[in-house]
PQR file of N, CA, C, O and H, with PARSE charges and radii, in Angstrom:
ATOM      1  N   MET A   1       0.682  -1.238  -0.033 -0.4000 1.5000
ATOM      2  CA  MET A   1      -0.052   0.262  -0.025 -0.0000 2.0000
ATOM      3  C   MET A   1       0.924   1.419   0.111  0.5500 1.7000
ATOM      4  O   MET A   1       0.290   2.462  -0.051 -0.5500 1.4000
ATOM      5  N   PRO A   2       2.331   1.682   0.364 -0.5600 1.5000
ATOM      6  CA  PRO A   2       2.337   3.029   0.742  0.2800 2.0000
ATOM      7  C   PRO A   2       3.142   3.219  -0.479  0.5500 1.7000
ATOM      8  O   PRO A   2       3.743   4.266  -0.718 -0.5500 1.4000
ATOM      9  N   LYS A   3       3.139   1.629  -1.659 -0.4000 1.5000
ATOM     10  CA  LYS A   3       4.103   2.389  -2.832 -0.0000 2.0000
ATOM     11  C   LYS A   3       3.044   3.038  -3.706  0.5500 1.7000
ATOM     12  O   LYS A   3       3.274   3.960  -4.489 -0.5500 1.4000
ATOM     13  H   LYS A   3       2.650   0.778  -1.465  0.4000 1.0000
ATOM     14  N   LYS A   4       1.582   2.336  -3.450 -0.4000 1.5000
ATOM     15  CA  LYS A   4       1.129   2.950  -4.098 -0.0000 2.0000
ATOM     16  C   LYS A   4       0.651   4.488  -3.712  0.5500 1.7000
ATOM     17  O   LYS A   4      -0.198   5.106  -4.354 -0.5500 1.4000
ATOM     18  H   LYS A   4       1.395   1.587  -2.814  0.4000 1.0000
ATOM     19  N   GLN A   5       1.227   4.908  -2.752 -0.4000 1.5000
ATOM     20  CA  GLN A   5       0.781   6.362  -2.244 -0.0000 2.0000
ATOM     21  C   GLN A   5       2.152   7.063  -2.714  0.5500 1.7000
ATOM     22  O   GLN A   5       1.936   8.224  -3.061 -0.5500 1.4000
ATOM     23  H   GLN A   5       1.917   4.406  -2.231  0.4000 1.0000
ATOM     24  N   SER A   6       2.896   6.854  -2.773 -0.4000 1.5000
ATOM     25  CA  SER A   6       4.484   7.153  -3.229 -0.0000 2.0000
ATOM     26  C   SER A   6       4.614   7.775  -4.442  0.5500 1.7000
ATOM     27  O   SER A   6       5.254   8.811  -4.620 -0.5500 1.4000
ATOM     28  H   SER A   6       3.072   5.911  -2.491  0.4000 1.0000
ATOM     29  N   LYS A   7       3.817   6.953  -5.562 -0.4000 1.5000
ATOM     30  CA  LYS A   7       3.754   7.210  -6.665 -0.0000 2.0000
ATOM     31  C   LYS A   7       2.167   7.942  -6.946  0.5500 1.7000
ATOM     32  O   LYS A   7       1.860   8.022  -8.136 -0.5500 1.4000
ATOM     33  H   LYS A   7       3.297   6.112  -5.417  0.4000 1.0000
ATOM     34  N   SER A   8       1.486   8.299  -6.266 -0.4000 1.5000
ATOM     35  CA  SER A   8       0.225   8.947  -6.509 -0.0000 2.0000
ATOM     36  C   SER A   8       0.800  10.272  -5.825  0.5500 1.7000
ATOM     37  O   SER A   8       0.194  11.233  -6.299 -0.5500 1.4000
ATOM     38  H   SER A   8       1.735   8.234  -5.299  0.4000 1.0000
ATOM     39  N   LYS A   9       1.902  10.736  -4.734 -0.4000 1.5000
ATOM     40  CA  LYS A   9       2.418  11.763  -4.472 -0.0000 2.0000
ATOM     41  C   LYS A   9       3.534  11.932  -5.823  0.5500 1.7000
ATOM     42  O   LYS A   9       3.222  12.905  -6.510 -0.5500 1.4000
ATOM     43  H   LYS A   9       2.394   9.956  -4.349  0.4000 1.0000
ATOM     44  N   SER A  10       4.368  11.426  -6.172 -0.4000 1.5000
ATOM     45  CA  SER A  10       5.309  11.935  -7.333 -0.0000 2.0000
ATOM     46  C   SER A  10       4.500  12.436  -8.342  0.5500 1.7000
ATOM     47  O   SER A  10       4.848  13.596  -8.567 -0.5500 1.4000
ATOM     48  H   SER A  10       4.621  10.636  -5.613  0.4000 1.0000
ATOM     49  N   ALA A  11       3.452  12.045  -9.152 -0.4000 1.5000
ATOM     50  CA  ALA A  11       2.260  12.086 -10.102 -0.0000 2.0000
ATOM     51  C   ALA A  11       2.337  14.164  -9.564  0.5500 1.7000
ATOM     52  O   ALA A  11       2.772  15.178 -10.110 -0.5500 1.4000
ATOM     53  H   ALA A  11       3.170  11.104  -8.970  0.4000 1.0000
ATOM     54  N   VAL A  12       1.481  13.774  -7.947 -0.4000 1.5000
ATOM     55  CA  VAL A  12       1.118  15.666  -7.781 -0.0000 2.0000
ATOM     56  C   VAL A  12       2.347  16.150  -7.620  0.5500 1.7000
ATOM     57  O   VAL A  12       2.534  17.231  -8.177 -0.5500 1.4000
ATOM     58  H   VAL A  12       1.128  12.951  -7.504  0.4000 1.0000
ATOM     59  N   THR A  13       3.083  15.778  -7.142 -0.4000 1.5000
ATOM     60  CA  THR A  13       4.828  16.781  -7.046 -0.0000 2.0000
ATOM     61  C   THR A  13       5.437  17.263  -9.085  0.5500 1.7000
ATOM     62  O   THR A  13       6.003  18.286  -9.469 -0.5500 1.4000
ATOM     63  H   THR A  13       2.932  14.900  -6.689  0.4000 1.0000
ATOM     64  N   ALA A  14       5.133  16.422  -9.647 -0.4000 1.5000
ATOM     65  CA  ALA A  14       5.589  16.477 -11.199 -0.0000 2.0000
ATOM     66  C   ALA A  14       4.259  17.095 -11.419  0.5500 1.7000
ATOM     67  O   ALA A  14       4.427  17.326 -12.617 -0.5500 1.4000
ATOM     68  H   ALA A  14       4.672  15.591  -9.335  0.4000 1.0000
ATOM     69  N   ALA A  15       2.970  17.574 -11.158 -0.4000 1.5000
ATOM     70  CA  ALA A  15       1.925  18.801 -11.559 -0.0000 2.0000
ATOM     71  C   ALA A  15       2.585  19.553 -11.248  0.5500 1.7000
ATOM     72  O   ALA A  15       3.114  20.132 -12.197 -0.5500 1.4000
ATOM     73  H   ALA A  15       2.834  17.387 -10.185  0.4000 1.0000
ATOM     74  N   GLU A  16       2.999  20.048  -9.863 -0.4000 1.5000
ATOM     75  CA  GLU A  16       3.319  20.610  -9.010 -0.0000 2.0000
ATOM     76  C   GLU A  16       4.445  21.837  -9.709  0.5500 1.7000
ATOM     77  O   GLU A  16       4.281  23.057  -9.721 -0.5500 1.4000
ATOM     78  H   GLU A  16       2.570  19.578  -9.092  0.4000 1.0000
ATOM     79  N   ILE A  17       5.533  21.092 -10.228 -0.4000 1.5000
ATOM     80  CA  ILE A  17       6.622  21.051 -10.778 -0.0000 2.0000
ATOM     81  C   ILE A  17       6.037  21.740 -12.446  0.5500 1.7000
ATOM     82  O   ILE A  17       6.526  22.775 -12.899 -0.5500 1.4000
ATOM     83  H   ILE A  17       5.666  20.101 -10.219  0.4000 1.0000
ATOM     84  N   GLU A  18       5.141  21.092 -13.046 -0.4000 1.5000
ATOM     85  CA  GLU A  18       5.423  21.674 -14.130 -0.0000 2.0000
ATOM     86  C   GLU A  18       4.195  22.737 -13.768  0.5500 1.7000
ATOM     87  O   GLU A  18       4.237  23.552 -14.690 -0.5500 1.4000
ATOM     88  H   GLU A  18       4.744  20.251 -12.678  0.4000 1.0000
ATOM     89  N   ARG A  19       3.059  23.135 -12.812 -0.4000 1.5000
ATOM     90  CA  ARG A  19       2.891  24.690 -13.007 -0.0000 2.0000
ATOM     91  C   ARG A  19       3.254  25.715 -12.623  0.5500 1.7000
ATOM     92  O   ARG A  19       2.738  26.832 -12.672 -0.5500 1.4000
ATOM     93  H   ARG A  19       3.024  22.473 -12.064  0.4000 1.0000
ATOM     94  N   SER A  20       4.709  25.150 -11.985 -0.4000 1.5000
ATOM     95  CA  SER A  20       5.722  26.568 -11.285 -0.0000 2.0000
ATOM     96  C   SER A  20       6.546  26.677 -12.553  0.5500 1.7000
ATOM     97  O   SER A  20       6.834  27.873 -12.596 -0.5500 1.4000
ATOM     98  H   SER A  20       5.129  24.243 -11.945  0.4000 1.0000
ATOM     99  N   ILE A  21       7.031  26.139 -13.507 -0.4000 1.5000
ATOM    100  CA  ILE A  21       7.219  26.042 -14.086 -0.0000 2.0000
ATOM    101  C   ILE A  21       7.081  26.755 -15.909  0.5500 1.7000
ATOM    102  O   ILE A  21       7.787  27.140 -16.842 -0.5500 1.4000
ATOM    103  H   ILE A  21       6.797  25.168 -13.472  0.4000 1.0000
ATOM    104  N   GLN A  22       5.600  26.552 -15.498 -0.4000 1.5000
ATOM    105  CA  GLN A  22       5.216  27.523 -16.577 -0.0000 2.0000
ATOM    106  C   GLN A  22       4.456  29.254 -15.847  0.5500 1.7000
ATOM    107  O   GLN A  22       3.954  30.212 -16.437 -0.5500 1.4000
ATOM    108  H   GLN A  22       5.027  26.239 -14.741  0.4000 1.0000
ATOM    109  N   ALA A  23       4.639  29.059 -14.756 -0.4000 1.5000
ATOM    110  CA  ALA A  23       5.033  30.557 -13.823 -0.0000 2.0000
ATOM    111  C   ALA A  23       5.679  31.774 -14.438  0.5500 1.7000
ATOM    112  O   ALA A  23       5.509  32.847 -15.016 -0.5500 1.4000
ATOM    113  H   ALA A  23       5.047  28.281 -14.277  0.4000 1.0000
ATOM    114  N   LEU A  24       6.892  30.531 -13.722 -0.4000 1.5000
ATOM    115  CA  LEU A  24       8.175  31.426 -13.933 -0.0000 2.0000
ATOM    116  C   LEU A  24       8.193  31.703 -15.438  0.5500 1.7000
ATOM    117  O   LEU A  24       8.751  32.750 -15.765 -0.5500 1.4000
ATOM    118  H   LEU A  24       7.030  29.659 -13.253  0.4000 1.0000
ATOM    119  N   ASN A  25       7.551  30.755 -16.646 -0.4000 1.5000
ATOM    120  CA  ASN A  25       8.175  31.215 -17.856 -0.0000 2.0000
ATOM    121  C   ASN A  25       7.475  32.263 -17.980  0.5500 1.7000
ATOM    122  O   ASN A  25       8.120  33.229 -18.386 -0.5500 1.4000
ATOM    123  H   ASN A  25       7.098  29.904 -16.380  0.4000 1.0000
ATOM    124  N   LYS A  26       6.009  32.503 -17.714 -0.4000 1.5000
ATOM    125  CA  LYS A  26       5.251  33.910 -17.865 -0.0000 2.0000
ATOM    126  C   LYS A  26       6.641  34.964 -17.384  0.5500 1.7000
ATOM    127  O   LYS A  26       7.144  35.796 -18.138 -0.5500 1.4000
ATOM    128  H   LYS A  26       5.485  31.718 -17.384  0.4000 1.0000
ATOM    129  N   MET A  27       7.103  34.682 -15.922 -0.4000 1.5000
ATOM    130  CA  MET A  27       7.697  35.948 -15.157 -0.0000 2.0000
ATOM    131  C   MET A  27       9.134  36.338 -16.311  0.5500 1.7000
ATOM    132  O   MET A  27       9.745  37.402 -16.408 -0.5500 1.4000
ATOM    133  H   MET A  27       6.694  34.006 -15.309  0.4000 1.0000
ATOM    134  N   ALA A  28       9.354  34.977 -17.111 -0.4000 1.5000
ATOM    135  CA  ALA A  28      10.751  35.550 -17.834 -0.0000 2.0000
ATOM    136  C   ALA A  28       9.421  36.347 -19.048  0.5500 1.7000
ATOM    137  O   ALA A  28       9.298  37.521 -18.701 -0.5500 1.4000
ATOM    138  H   ALA A  28       8.857  34.112 -17.033  0.4000 1.0000
ATOM    139  N   GLU A  29       9.028  36.213 -19.561 -0.4000 1.5000
ATOM    140  CA  GLU A  29       8.249  36.736 -20.465 -0.0000 2.0000
ATOM    141  C   GLU A  29       8.169  38.344 -20.324  0.5500 1.7000
ATOM    142  O   GLU A  29       8.335  39.237 -21.155 -0.5500 1.4000
ATOM    143  H   GLU A  29       9.128  35.259 -19.843  0.4000 1.0000
ATOM    144  N   ARG A  30       7.737  38.369 -18.469 -0.4000 1.5000
ATOM    145  CA  ARG A  30       7.236  39.939 -18.305 -0.0000 2.0000
ATOM    146  C   ARG A  30       9.260  40.472 -18.104  0.5500 1.7000
ATOM    147  O   ARG A  30       9.630  41.645 -18.163 -0.5500 1.4000
ATOM    148  H   ARG A  30       7.603  37.643 -17.795  0.4000 1.0000
ATOM    149  N   LEU A  31      10.109  39.406 -17.906 -0.4000 1.5000
ATOM    150  CA  LEU A  31      11.058  40.120 -17.514 -0.0000 2.0000
ATOM    151  C   LEU A  31      11.379  41.039 -19.192  0.5500 1.7000
ATOM    152  O   LEU A  31      11.478  42.232 -19.478 -0.5500 1.4000
ATOM    153  H   LEU A  31       9.808  38.453 -17.858  0.4000 1.0000
ATOM    154  N   TRP A  32      11.450  39.899 -19.908 -0.4000 1.5000
ATOM    155  CA  TRP A  32      11.706  40.367 -21.166 -0.0000 2.0000
ATOM    156  C   TRP A  32      11.680  41.442 -21.990  0.5500 1.7000
ATOM    157  O   TRP A  32      12.522  41.974 -22.714 -0.5500 1.4000
ATOM    158  H   TRP A  32      11.369  38.930 -19.676  0.4000 1.0000
ATOM    159  N   GLY A  33       9.944  41.765 -21.599 -0.4000 1.5000
ATOM    160  CA  GLY A  33       9.065  42.524 -22.021 -0.0000 2.0000
ATOM    161  C   GLY A  33       9.999  44.432 -21.442  0.5500 1.7000
ATOM    162  O   GLY A  33      10.216  45.509 -21.996 -0.5500 1.4000
ATOM    163  H   GLY A  33       9.260  41.332 -21.011  0.4000 1.0000
ATOM    164  N   ASP A  34      10.247  43.811 -20.067 -0.4000 1.5000
ATOM    165  CA  ASP A  34      10.324  45.043 -19.714 -0.0000 2.0000
ATOM    166  C   ASP A  34      12.029  45.349 -19.708  0.5500 1.7000
ATOM    167  O   ASP A  34      12.584  46.046 -18.859 -0.5500 1.4000
ATOM    168  H   ASP A  34      10.071  42.936 -19.617  0.4000 1.0000
ATOM    169  N   GLY A  35      12.533  44.848 -20.547 -0.4000 1.5000
ATOM    170  CA  GLY A  35      14.033  45.146 -21.562 -0.0000 2.0000
ATOM    171  C   GLY A  35      14.832  44.188 -20.568  0.5500 1.7000
ATOM    172  O   GLY A  35      15.931  44.716 -20.401 -0.5500 1.4000
ATOM    173  H   GLY A  35      12.082  44.282 -21.237  0.4000 1.0000
ATOM    174  N   ARG A  36      14.772  43.362 -20.059 -0.4000 1.5000
ATOM    175  CA  ARG A  36      15.691  42.719 -18.904 -0.0000 2.0000
ATOM    176  C   ARG A  36      16.029  41.292 -19.398  0.5500 1.7000
ATOM    177  O   ARG A  36      16.146  40.220 -18.804 -0.5500 1.4000
ATOM    178  H   ARG A  36      13.879  42.933 -20.195  0.4000 1.0000
ATOM    179  N   GLU A  37      16.140  41.645 -20.651 -0.4000 1.5000
ATOM    180  CA  GLU A  37      17.088  39.877 -21.409 -0.0000 2.0000
ATOM    181  C   GLU A  37      17.953  39.125 -20.779  0.5500 1.7000
ATOM    182  O   GLU A  37      17.798  37.904 -20.794 -0.5500 1.4000
ATOM    183  H   GLU A  37      16.045  42.516 -21.133  0.4000 1.0000
ATOM    184  N   ALA A  38      19.046  39.722 -20.095 -0.4000 1.5000
ATOM    185  CA  ALA A  38      19.805  38.905 -19.417 -0.0000 2.0000
ATOM    186  C   ALA A  38      19.359  38.437 -18.611  0.5500 1.7000
ATOM    187  O   ALA A  38      19.802  37.291 -18.681 -0.5500 1.4000
ATOM    188  H   ALA A  38      19.172  40.714 -20.083  0.4000 1.0000
ATOM    189  N   GLU A  39      18.481  38.507 -17.474 -0.4000 1.5000
ATOM    190  CA  GLU A  39      17.573  38.148 -16.367 -0.0000 2.0000
ATOM    191  C   GLU A  39      17.171  37.719 -17.385  0.5500 1.7000
ATOM    192  O   GLU A  39      18.159  37.185 -17.888 -0.5500 1.4000
ATOM    193  H   GLU A  39      18.121  39.439 -17.417  0.4000 1.0000
ATOM    194  N   ALA A  40      15.985  37.542 -18.330 -0.4000 1.5000
ATOM    195  CA  ALA A  40      14.978  36.547 -18.833 -0.0000 2.0000
ATOM    196  C   ALA A  40      15.892  35.348 -19.624  0.5500 1.7000
ATOM    197  O   ALA A  40      15.406  34.260 -19.931 -0.5500 1.4000
ATOM    198  H   ALA A  40      15.182  37.976 -17.922  0.4000 1.0000
ATOM    199  N   LYS A  41      16.874  35.620 -19.817 -0.4000 1.5000
ATOM    200  CA  LYS A  41      17.391  34.730 -20.375 -0.0000 2.0000
ATOM    201  C   LYS A  41      17.839  33.559 -19.040  0.5500 1.7000
ATOM    202  O   LYS A  41      17.332  32.440 -18.960 -0.5500 1.4000
ATOM    203  H   LYS A  41      17.269  36.504 -19.568  0.4000 1.0000
ATOM    204  N   ALA A  42      18.853  34.084 -18.088 -0.4000 1.5000
ATOM    205  CA  ALA A  42      18.990  33.156 -17.270 -0.0000 2.0000
ATOM    206  C   ALA A  42      18.436  32.195 -16.643  0.5500 1.7000
ATOM    207  O   ALA A  42      18.995  31.219 -16.143 -0.5500 1.4000
ATOM    208  H   ALA A  42      19.266  34.993 -18.153  0.4000 1.0000
ATOM    209  N   LEU A  43      16.656  32.606 -16.664 -0.4000 1.5000
ATOM    210  CA  LEU A  43      15.595  32.384 -15.676 -0.0000 2.0000
ATOM    211  C   LEU A  43      15.364  31.194 -17.163  0.5500 1.7000
ATOM    212  O   LEU A  43      16.049  30.172 -17.118 -0.5500 1.4000
ATOM    213  H   LEU A  43      16.201  33.398 -17.070  0.4000 1.0000
ATOM    214  N   LEU A  44      14.770  31.314 -17.939 -0.4000 1.5000
ATOM    215  CA  LEU A  44      14.742  30.553 -18.635 -0.0000 2.0000
ATOM    216  C   LEU A  44      15.801  29.460 -19.069  0.5500 1.7000
ATOM    217  O   LEU A  44      15.378  28.459 -19.649 -0.5500 1.4000
ATOM    218  H   LEU A  44      14.214  32.144 -17.975  0.4000 1.0000
ATOM    219  N   ASP A  45      16.841  29.564 -18.878 -0.4000 1.5000
ATOM    220  CA  ASP A  45      17.487  28.366 -19.263 -0.0000 2.0000
ATOM    221  C   ASP A  45      17.977  27.640 -18.102  0.5500 1.7000
ATOM    222  O   ASP A  45      18.522  26.542 -18.216 -0.5500 1.4000
ATOM    223  H   ASP A  45      17.184  30.377 -18.407  0.4000 1.0000
ATOM    224  N   ALA A  46      17.806  28.198 -17.035 -0.4000 1.5000
ATOM    225  CA  ALA A  46      17.460  27.354 -15.883 -0.0000 2.0000
ATOM    226  C   ALA A  46      16.199  26.275 -15.973  0.5500 1.7000
ATOM    227  O   ALA A  46      16.367  25.057 -15.926 -0.5500 1.4000
ATOM    228  H   ALA A  46      17.363  29.090 -16.942  0.4000 1.0000
ATOM    229  N   LEU A  47      14.744  27.012 -16.129 -0.4000 1.5000
ATOM    230  CA  LEU A  47      13.864  26.379 -16.823 -0.0000 2.0000
ATOM    231  C   LEU A  47      13.692  25.468 -17.423  0.5500 1.7000
ATOM    232  O   LEU A  47      13.038  24.478 -17.095 -0.5500 1.4000
ATOM    233  H   LEU A  47      14.608  28.002 -16.167  0.4000 1.0000
ATOM    234  N   ASP A  48      14.435  25.725 -18.712 -0.4000 1.5000
ATOM    235  CA  ASP A  48      15.015  24.358 -19.774 -0.0000 2.0000
ATOM    236  C   ASP A  48      15.882  23.739 -19.140  0.5500 1.7000
ATOM    237  O   ASP A  48      16.130  22.740 -19.815 -0.5500 1.4000
ATOM    238  H   ASP A  48      14.966  26.529 -18.978  0.4000 1.0000
ATOM    239  N   ALA A  49      16.667  23.740 -17.980 -0.4000 1.5000
ATOM    240  CA  ALA A  49      17.519  22.470 -17.669 -0.0000 2.0000
ATOM    241  C   ALA A  49      16.578  21.845 -16.455  0.5500 1.7000
ATOM    242  O   ALA A  49      16.901  20.771 -15.949 -0.5500 1.4000
ATOM    243  H   ALA A  49      16.465  24.552 -17.431  0.4000 1.0000
ATOM    244  N   LEU A  50      15.266  22.645 -15.958 -0.4000 1.5000
ATOM    245  CA  LEU A  50      14.371  21.783 -15.224 -0.0000 2.0000
ATOM    246  C   LEU A  50      13.543  20.877 -16.250  0.5500 1.7000
ATOM    247  O   LEU A  50      13.400  19.660 -16.364 -0.5500 1.4000
ATOM    248  H   LEU A  50      15.003  23.518 -16.370  0.4000 1.0000
ATOM    249  N   ASN A  51      13.195  21.674 -16.749 -0.4000 1.5000
ATOM    250  CA  ASN A  51      11.968  20.395 -17.807 -0.0000 2.0000
ATOM    251  C   ASN A  51      13.139  19.672 -18.002  0.5500 1.7000
ATOM    252  O   ASN A  51      13.165  18.881 -17.059 -0.5500 1.4000
ATOM    253  H   ASN A  51      13.312  22.663 -16.656  0.4000 1.0000
ATOM    254  N   ARG A  52      14.083  19.504 -18.667 -0.4000 1.5000
ATOM    255  CA  ARG A  52      14.604  18.307 -19.717 -0.0000 2.0000
ATOM    256  C   ARG A  52      14.540  17.219 -17.765  0.5500 1.7000
ATOM    257  O   ARG A  52      14.045  16.092 -17.780 -0.5500 1.4000
ATOM    258  H   ARG A  52      14.062  20.147 -19.433  0.4000 1.0000
ATOM    259  N   ALA A  53      14.900  17.607 -16.865 -0.4000 1.5000
ATOM    260  CA  ALA A  53      15.279  17.168 -15.507 -0.0000 2.0000
ATOM    261  C   ALA A  53      13.646  16.658 -15.298  0.5500 1.7000
ATOM    262  O   ALA A  53      13.545  15.503 -14.884 -0.5500 1.4000
ATOM    263  H   ALA A  53      15.302  18.522 -16.853  0.4000 1.0000
ATOM    264  N   LEU A  54      12.746  17.176 -15.469 -0.4000 1.5000
ATOM    265  CA  LEU A  54      11.917  16.507 -15.020 -0.0000 2.0000
ATOM    266  C   LEU A  54      11.168  15.711 -16.260  0.5500 1.7000
ATOM    267  O   LEU A  54      10.382  14.919 -15.739 -0.5500 1.4000
ATOM    268  H   LEU A  54      12.829  18.114 -15.805  0.4000 1.0000
ATOM    269  N   ASP A  55      11.110  15.615 -17.687 -0.4000 1.5000
ATOM    270  CA  ASP A  55      11.371  14.736 -18.174 -0.0000 2.0000
ATOM    271  C   ASP A  55      12.083  13.132 -17.935  0.5500 1.7000
ATOM    272  O   ASP A  55      11.623  11.992 -17.993 -0.5500 1.4000
ATOM    273  H   ASP A  55      11.749  16.258 -18.110  0.4000 1.0000
ATOM    274  N   ARG A  56      13.411  13.694 -17.647 -0.4000 1.5000
ATOM    275  CA  ARG A  56      13.908  12.158 -17.336 -0.0000 2.0000
ATOM    276  C   ARG A  56      13.356  11.400 -16.250  0.5500 1.7000
ATOM    277  O   ARG A  56      13.386  10.195 -16.498 -0.5500 1.4000
ATOM    278  H   ARG A  56      13.785  14.620 -17.599  0.4000 1.0000
ATOM    279  N   ILE A  57      12.749  11.751 -14.877 -0.4000 1.5000
ATOM    280  CA  ILE A  57      12.034  11.823 -13.851 -0.0000 2.0000
ATOM    281  C   ILE A  57      11.202  10.667 -14.556  0.5500 1.7000
ATOM    282  O   ILE A  57      11.502   9.477 -14.452 -0.5500 1.4000
ATOM    283  H   ILE A  57      12.725  12.730 -14.675  0.4000 1.0000
ATOM    284  N   LYS A  58       9.772  11.307 -15.524 -0.4000 1.5000
ATOM    285  CA  LYS A  58       9.449  10.734 -15.790 -0.0000 2.0000
ATOM    286  C   LYS A  58       9.271  10.158 -16.922  0.5500 1.7000
ATOM    287  O   LYS A  58       8.195  10.292 -17.504 -0.5500 1.4000
ATOM    288  H   LYS A  58       9.529  12.273 -15.609  0.4000 1.0000
ATOM    289  N   ILE A  59      10.587   9.191 -17.604 -0.4000 1.5000
ATOM    290  CA  ILE A  59      10.783   9.102 -18.346 -0.0000 2.0000
ATOM    291  C   ILE A  59      11.220   7.810 -17.382  0.5500 1.7000
ATOM    292  O   ILE A  59      10.488   6.847 -17.613 -0.5500 1.4000
ATOM    293  H   ILE A  59      11.461   9.083 -17.131  0.4000 1.0000
ATOM    294  N   GLY A  60      12.030   7.598 -16.559 -0.4000 1.5000
ATOM    295  CA  GLY A  60      12.349   6.817 -15.695 -0.0000 2.0000
ATOM    296  C   GLY A  60      10.819   5.622 -14.889  0.5500 1.7000
ATOM    297  O   GLY A  60      10.604   4.416 -14.767 -0.5500 1.4000
ATOM    298  H   GLY A  60      12.624   8.380 -16.371  0.4000 1.0000
ATOM    299  N   GLU A  61      10.137   6.902 -14.544 -0.4000 1.5000
ATOM    300  CA  GLU A  61       9.228   6.216 -13.644 -0.0000 2.0000
ATOM    301  C   GLU A  61       7.917   5.086 -14.973  0.5500 1.7000
ATOM    302  O   GLU A  61       7.275   4.046 -14.829 -0.5500 1.4000
ATOM    303  H   GLU A  61      10.312   7.881 -14.642  0.4000 1.0000
ATOM    304  N   SER A  62       8.085   5.946 -15.973 -0.4000 1.5000
ATOM    305  CA  SER A  62       7.138   4.956 -16.986 -0.0000 2.0000
ATOM    306  C   SER A  62       8.165   3.900 -17.318  0.5500 1.7000
ATOM    307  O   SER A  62       7.777   3.047 -18.116 -0.5500 1.4000
ATOM    308  H   SER A  62       8.607   6.791 -16.090  0.4000 1.0000
ATOM    309  N   ARG A  63       9.230   3.805 -16.925 -0.4000 1.5000
ATOM    310  CA  ARG A  63      10.302   2.250 -16.892 -0.0000 2.0000
ATOM    311  C   ARG A  63       9.244   1.286 -15.798  0.5500 1.7000
ATOM    312  O   ARG A  63       8.545   0.273 -15.834 -0.5500 1.4000
ATOM    313  H   ARG A  63       9.545   4.498 -16.277  0.4000 1.0000
ATOM    314  N   ARG A  64       9.654   2.329 -14.876 -0.4000 1.5000
ATOM    315  CA  ARG A  64       9.342   1.336 -13.585 -0.0000 2.0000
ATOM    316  C   ARG A  64       8.702   0.955 -13.609  0.5500 1.7000
ATOM    317  O   ARG A  64       8.782  -0.175 -13.127 -0.5500 1.4000
ATOM    318  H   ARG A  64      10.222   3.152 -14.847  0.4000 1.0000
ATOM    319  N   VAL A  65       7.240   1.405 -14.200 -0.4000 1.5000
ATOM    320  CA  VAL A  65       5.707   1.141 -14.417 -0.0000 2.0000
ATOM    321  C   VAL A  65       6.045  -0.445 -15.210  0.5500 1.7000
ATOM    322  O   VAL A  65       5.930  -1.549 -14.676 -0.5500 1.4000
ATOM    323  H   VAL A  65       7.176   2.323 -14.591  0.4000 1.0000
ATOM    324  N   LEU A  66       6.445  -0.178 -16.493 -0.4000 1.5000
ATOM    325  CA  LEU A  66       6.680  -1.287 -17.072 -0.0000 2.0000
ATOM    326  C   LEU A  66       7.391  -2.366 -16.686  0.5500 1.7000
ATOM    327  O   LEU A  66       6.773  -3.394 -16.962 -0.5500 1.4000
ATOM    328  H   LEU A  66       6.539   0.718 -16.926  0.4000 1.0000
ATOM    329  N   HIS A  67       8.716  -2.625 -16.020 -0.4000 1.5000
ATOM    330  CA  HIS A  67       8.932  -3.348 -15.318 -0.0000 2.0000
ATOM    331  C   HIS A  67       8.742  -4.269 -14.723  0.5500 1.7000
ATOM    332  O   HIS A  67       9.571  -4.652 -13.897 -0.5500 1.4000
ATOM    333  H   HIS A  67       9.218  -1.790 -15.795  0.4000 1.0000
TER
END
């Protein structure tokens, strides 16, 4: 039973991370619009890395489900 709780908690965490990424992406767009390209680019680069890490986590979780 605890294993199922862990999976559902992971799914919620992934969804929360995705919402946070979307919110921070909007912030980067506002920074860019305000002429703060350097800060926006740094934020977008960090978000890109976070998105790639989240994708790797999702792939790892889907492989565990299949095996």
